[in-house]
VEXDREN-2710 file (C-alpha; in Angstrom, 1 decimal):
% VEXDREN-2710
k/r/px/py/pz
1/UNK/-10.4/-3.6/-2.6
2/UNK/-9.8/-7.3/-2.2
3/UNK/-8.8/-7.4/1.4
4/UNK/-10.7/-5.8/4.3
5/UNK/-8.1/-6.3/7.0
6/UNK/-10.2/-7.5/9.9
7/UNK/-9.5/-9.3/13.1
8/UNK/-5.9/-10.6/13.5
9/UNK/-5.0/-9.5/10.0
10/UNK/-5.5/-5.9/11.1
11/UNK/-4.0/-6.4/14.6
12/UNK/-0.8/-8.1/13.3
13/UNK/-0.2/-6.0/10.2
14/UNK/2.2/-3.5/11.6
15/UNK/4.1/-6.0/13.7
16/UNK/4.8/-8.1/10.6
17/UNK/5.7/-4.9/8.6
18/UNK/8.3/-3.9/11.2
19/UNK/10.5/-6.6/9.8
20/UNK/10.4/-5.1/6.3
21/UNK/13.2/-2.6/6.0
22/UNK/12.1/-0.1/3.4
23/UNK/12.9/3.6/3.3
24/UNK/9.4/4.6/2.1
25/UNK/8.7/6.9/5.1
26/UNK/11.9/8.9/4.4
27/UNK/10.9/9.1/0.7
28/UNK/7.5/10.4/1.5
29/UNK/8.8/12.9/4.0
30/UNK/11.2/14.3/1.4
31/UNK/8.5/14.4/-1.3
32/UNK/6.0/16.2/0.8
33/UNK/8.6/18.8/1.6
34/UNK/9.2/19.2/-2.1
35/UNK/5.5/19.5/-2.8
36/UNK/3.9/21.1/0.3
37/UNK/0.2/21.3/0.6
38/UNK/-2.7/19.0/1.5
39/UNK/-2.1/15.4/0.7
40/UNK/-4.0/12.1/0.8
41/UNK/-2.6/8.7/1.6
42/UNK/-4.6/5.9/0.0
43/UNK/-4.8/2.8/2.1
44/UNK/-3.4/4.5/5.3
45/UNK/-4.2/1.4/7.4
46/UNK/-3.5/1.9/11.1
47/UNK/-1.3/4.9/10.3
48/UNK/2.1/3.2/10.0
49/UNK/3.2/5.9/7.5
50/UNK/0.4/8.5/8.0
51/UNK/1.0/9.2/11.7
52/UNK/4.8/9.8/11.5
53/UNK/4.2/12.2/8.5
54/UNK/1.6/14.1/10.6
55/UNK/4.0/14.4/13.4
56/UNK/6.5/15.8/11.0
57/UNK/4.0/18.6/10.2
58/UNK/2.6/17.5/6.9
59/UNK/-1.1/18.2/6.3
60/UNK/-2.0/14.7/5.3
61/UNK/-5.3/12.9/5.4
62/UNK/-6.0/9.1/5.2
63/UNK/-8.3/6.9/3.2
64/UNK/-8.9/3.4/4.4
65/UNK/-11.6/0.8/3.7
66/UNK/-11.0/-1.3/6.9
67/UNK/-13.0/-0.2/9.9
68/UNK/-10.6/-2.2/12.1
69/UNK/-7.6/-0.4/10.7
70/UNK/-9.2/3.0/11.1
71/UNK/-10.1/2.2/14.7
72/UNK/-6.4/1.3/15.4
73/UNK/-5.3/4.5/13.7
74/UNK/-7.5/6.7/15.8
75/UNK/-6.5/4.9/19.0
76/UNK/-2.8/5.5/18.2
77/UNK/-3.3/9.2/17.3
78/UNK/-5.7/10.8/19.7
79/UNK/-3.4/13.8/20.1
80/UNK/-3.2/14.3/16.4
81/UNK/-6.9/14.2/15.5
82/UNK/-6.2/13.0/12.0
83/UNK/-8.6/13.5/9.1
84/UNK/-9.6/9.9/8.1
85/UNK/-12.0/8.9/5.3
86/UNK/-13.7/5.5/5.4
87/UNK/-13.6/4.0/1.9
88/UNK/-11.3/3.1/-0.9
89/UNK/-10.0/4.6/-4.1
90/UNK/-12.8/3.0/-6.1
91/UNK/-15.5/4.7/-4.0
92/UNK/-13.8/7.8/-2.8
93/UNK/-15.6/11.0/-3.6
94/UNK/-14.6/14.5/-2.5
95/UNK/-14.8/18.1/-3.8
96/UNK/-11.3/18.8/-2.2
97/UNK/-8.2/18.9/-4.4
98/UNK/-4.9/17.7/-3.0
99/UNK/-1.3/18.8/-3.9
100/UNK/-0.2/15.1/-3.6
101/UNK/-1.9/11.8/-3.5
102/UNK/0.2/8.9/-2.2
103/UNK/-0.4/5.2/-2.9
104/UNK/2.4/3.6/-1.0
105/UNK/3.0/0.0/0.3
106/UNK/1.7/-1.6/-3.0
107/UNK/-1.9/-0.6/-2.2
108/UNK/-2.7/0.0/-5.9
109/UNK/-2.2/-3.7/-6.5
110/UNK/-5.2/-4.6/-4.3
111/UNK/-7.6/-2.7/-6.6
112/UNK/-9.7/-4.8/-9.0
113/UNK/-9.7/-1.8/-11.4
114/UNK/-6.4/0.1/-10.9
115/UNK/-6.6/1.9/-14.3
116/UNK/-10.0/3.4/-13.5
117/UNK/-8.9/4.3/-10.0
118/UNK/-5.9/6.2/-11.3
119/UNK/-8.2/8.3/-13.5
120/UNK/-10.5/9.0/-10.6
121/UNK/-7.6/10.1/-8.4
122/UNK/-6.1/12.3/-11.1
123/UNK/-9.2/14.5/-10.9
124/UNK/-8.6/15.0/-7.2
125/UNK/-5.1/16.6/-7.8
126/UNK/-4.3/20.2/-8.2
127/UNK/-2.8/21.2/-11.6
128/UNK/0.7/21.3/-10.0
129/UNK/0.1/18.2/-7.9
130/UNK/1.8/14.8/-7.9
131/UNK/0.9/11.2/-7.6
132/UNK/3.3/8.9/-5.7
133/UNK/3.0/5.1/-5.9
134/UNK/5.0/1.9/-5.3
135/UNK/4.3/-1.5/-6.8
136/UNK/6.1/-4.8/-6.6
137/UNK/6.5/-7.8/-8.7
138/UNK/6.2/-11.2/-6.9
139/UNK/9.5/-12.7/-8.1
140/UNK/9.7/-15.1/-5.1
141/UNK/6.4/-16.7/-6.2
142/UNK/7.0/-16.4/-10.0
143/UNK/10.5/-18.0/-9.7
144/UNK/9.3/-20.8/-7.5
145/UNK/11.2/-19.7/-4.4
146/UNK/7.9/-19.9/-2.6
147/UNK/6.0/-23.1/-3.5
148/UNK/2.7/-22.7/-5.3
149/UNK/-0.4/-24.5/-3.9
150/UNK/1.4/-25.3/-0.6
151/UNK/1.2/-23.7/2.8
152/UNK/4.4/-22.1/3.9
153/UNK/5.6/-20.0/6.9
154/UNK/5.3/-16.4/5.9
155/UNK/5.9/-14.3/9.1
156/UNK/6.5/-15.1/12.8
157/UNK/7.1/-12.7/15.7
158/UNK/7.0/-12.5/19.4
159/UNK/4.2/-10.3/20.8
160/UNK/5.1/-7.3/23.1
161/UNK/3.0/-8.7/25.9
162/UNK/4.3/-12.2/25.6
163/UNK/3.3/-15.1/23.3
164/UNK/3.8/-15.3/19.6
165/UNK/2.1/-14.7/16.3
166/UNK/2.5/-16.4/13.0
167/UNK/1.2/-16.2/9.4
168/UNK/1.1/-19.0/6.9
169/UNK/0.3/-18.4/3.3
170/UNK/-0.8/-20.4/0.3
171/UNK/-0.8/-18.8/-3.2
172/UNK/-1.8/-19.5/-6.8
173/UNK/-0.6/-17.6/-9.8
174/UNK/-2.4/-16.5/-12.9
175/UNK/0.6/-15.6/-15.1
176/UNK/-1.4/-14.5/-18.1
177/UNK/-3.6/-12.2/-16.1
178/UNK/-0.7/-11.1/-13.8
179/UNK/-2.7/-12.0/-10.8
180/UNK/-1.5/-13.5/-7.5
181/UNK/-4.2/-15.1/-5.3
182/UNK/-3.2/-15.6/-1.6
183/UNK/-4.8/-17.4/1.3
184/UNK/-3.7/-16.4/4.8
185/UNK/-3.9/-18.2/8.1
186/UNK/-3.1/-16.0/11.1
187/UNK/-2.5/-17.6/14.5
188/UNK/-1.8/-16.1/17.9
189/UNK/-0.8/-18.1/21.0
190/UNK/-0.9/-15.9/24.1
191/UNK/-1.7/-16.6/27.8
192/UNK/-2.6/-20.2/27.1
193/UNK/-5.2/-19.2/24.5
194/UNK/-5.1/-19.6/20.7
195/UNK/-6.8/-17.3/18.2
196/UNK/-6.9/-17.8/14.5
197/UNK/-8.1/-15.9/11.4
198/UNK/-8.3/-16.8/7.8
199/UNK/-8.4/-14.3/4.9
200/UNK/-7.9/-14.1/1.1
201/UNK/-6.2/-11.5/-1.0
202/UNK/-5.9/-10.9/-4.7
203/UNK/-2.9/-8.9/-5.9
204/UNK/-2.2/-7.6/-9.5
205/UNK/1.3/-6.9/-10.7
206/UNK/2.4/-4.7/-13.5
207/UNK/5.4/-4.9/-15.9
208/UNK/7.2/-1.5/-16.2
209/UNK/5.9/-0.7/-19.7
210/UNK/2.3/-1.7/-18.6
211/UNK/2.5/0.6/-15.6
212/UNK/3.7/3.4/-17.8
213/UNK/0.9/2.9/-20.3
214/UNK/-1.7/2.8/-17.5
215/UNK/-0.4/6.1/-16.0
216/UNK/-0.4/7.7/-19.5
217/UNK/-4.0/6.5/-20.2
218/UNK/-5.0/8.0/-16.8
219/UNK/-3.6/11.4/-17.7
220/UNK/-0.3/11.3/-16.0
221/UNK/3.2/12.0/-17.2
222/UNK/6.0/10.2/-15.2
223/UNK/8.3/12.7/-13.5
224/UNK/10.7/10.1/-12.0
225/UNK/10.9/6.4/-11.6
226/UNK/13.3/4.3/-9.7
227/UNK/13.9/0.7/-8.7
228/UNK/14.1/-0.8/-5.2
229/UNK/14.0/2.7/-3.6
230/UNK/17.5/3.5/-5.1
231/UNK/17.8/6.6/-7.2
232/UNK/20.9/5.1/-8.9
233/UNK/19.0/2.1/-10.2
234/UNK/16.9/2.6/-13.4
235/UNK/13.6/0.7/-13.8
236/UNK/14.2/-2.3/-15.9
237/UNK/12.6/-5.7/-16.3
238/UNK/14.6/-6.9/-13.4
239/UNK/13.2/-4.4/-10.9
240/UNK/11.3/-5.9/-8.1
241/UNK/9.9/-2.7/-6.5
242/UNK/9.0/0.2/-8.7
243/UNK/8.5/3.7/-7.3
244/UNK/6.9/6.4/-9.5
245/UNK/6.2/10.1/-9.1
246/UNK/3.9/11.3/-11.8
247/UNK/2.3/14.7/-12.6
248/UNK/-1.2/15.2/-14.1
249/UNK/-1.2/16.4/-17.6
250/UNK/-3.0/19.7/-18.1
251/UNK/-6.2/19.2/-20.0
252/UNK/-6.2/21.1/-23.4
END
């Protein structure tokens, strides 16, 4: 994985995500009711999706490479005692099979080798299991809505205990490689003190046909695909967010 989520990056992650209005939690809840059984969320972070799904009664485990995020998840869920694995999809190893493996919130795009990781995860699914994933294409950066090689205001929020937090970002685009490099500057002003944190992140994006080929090569058949979390919108070249539910093909 290309981002370890430490320090302020971990601490502020969920606060910044609260401003992102996506129905992914509702989608996952419905999907796990359709495919009941043990499930694994890849990149569970501090439990933004994992903990509500546990509270709804789903037997879901979490996989997360960031020790800081796992610590936050445990602190927020003492009464749930969640099963959490330290690691990422590249290094994860287990004899257990899952009915569903979830890669929400664009986590697949942080992998330096997403095709290999999909193959590895396919082997951890039951024959009747499903893979869920969401990916996005960075149209704001590609279309120049966000300036390349310039720092810009990305997020800003007031902190619950007073003070404020901000995130500034600078990005570079490798269009041929479909890679977006980001540099982040986190800043917190609270009680007369200033804390800052710098991090870097590499994100890969996939065109729809490329994503379909990658899933096919990994041994998956697409069960359903939709754009921007709307079942009425087919996946086209204009889709910014692509959601896929795929099933493992049975080995001959």
